[in-house]
C-alpha positions as CSV (number, residue, x, y, z in Angstrom):
1,M,73.8,75.1,114.6
2,F,73.2,76.6,111.3
3,V,73.4,80.4,110.0
4,T,71.4,82.7,111.7
5,S,71.2,86.3,112.5
6,R,72.8,85.6,115.7
7,V,75.7,83.8,114.0
8,W,76.1,86.8,111.7
9,L,76.3,89.2,114.4
10,I,79.2,87.4,116.1
11,Y,81.0,87.2,113.1
12,T,80.5,91.1,112.6
13,L,81.4,91.9,116.1
14,L,84.7,89.7,116.0
15,L,85.6,91.3,112.4
16,V,85.2,94.9,113.7
17,M,87.5,94.0,116.6
18,A,90.1,92.1,114.3
19,I,90.6,95.3,112.2
20,P,92.4,97.7,114.0
21,W,90.9,100.6,112.7
22,Y,89.9,102.2,116.3
23,W,93.3,101.9,117.6
24,R,94.4,105.4,116.4
25,F,91.6,106.6,118.8
26,L,93.5,105.3,121.7
27,P,96.3,107.0,123.5
28,S,98.2,103.9,124.0
29,A,98.1,102.8,120.6
30,M,101.6,101.9,120.1
31,T,102.2,99.7,123.3
32,I,104.6,96.7,122.6
33,V,103.1,93.6,124.1
34,S,105.4,90.6,123.6
35,G,107.6,92.3,121.2
36,V,104.7,93.8,118.7
37,P,102.4,96.6,118.6
38,A,99.4,95.9,120.9
39,W,97.3,96.5,117.6
40,V,98.9,93.6,115.9
41,F,98.4,91.1,119.4
42,S,94.9,92.3,119.2
43,S,94.4,91.4,115.4
44,L,95.8,87.9,116.0
45,L,93.8,87.1,119.3
46,F,90.3,88.0,117.4
47,S,91.6,86.2,114.4
48,A,92.0,83.2,116.3
49,A,88.7,83.8,118.0
50,I,87.1,83.7,114.4
51,S,88.9,80.6,113.8
52,A,87.7,78.9,116.9
53,Y,83.9,79.9,116.5
54,T,83.9,78.8,113.0
55,A,85.4,75.4,114.1
56,W,82.6,75.4,117.0
57,L,79.9,76.4,114.4
58,L,81.1,73.3,112.2
59,R,81.1,70.8,115.1
60,E,78.3,69.0,113.7
61,P,76.8,68.6,110.2
62,W,74.7,71.2,108.7
63,P,71.1,70.4,108.8
64,S,70.9,70.1,105.0
65,E,73.6,67.2,105.1
66,T,71.6,65.3,107.7
67,T,68.4,65.6,105.8
68,A,70.5,64.2,103.0
69,E,71.8,61.3,104.9
70,A,68.6,60.2,106.3
71,S,66.6,60.4,102.8
72,D,69.7,58.1,101.3
73,E,68.5,55.4,103.7
């Protein structure tokens, strides 16, 4: 899989959710989860999701790498 508009859309959505700008509009913004405010927990969770998504995208070589390997043979 290579970079498409769908990939950028998913990255954008994950990044928007990872940045806690919207928490100030929630009435329970300072709820404590596992000893930290909920917005910290949310940011860490979505940061891990961004990392996992990146790892999933990189599970195969880029298309340019596979064509370069094929032309070397």
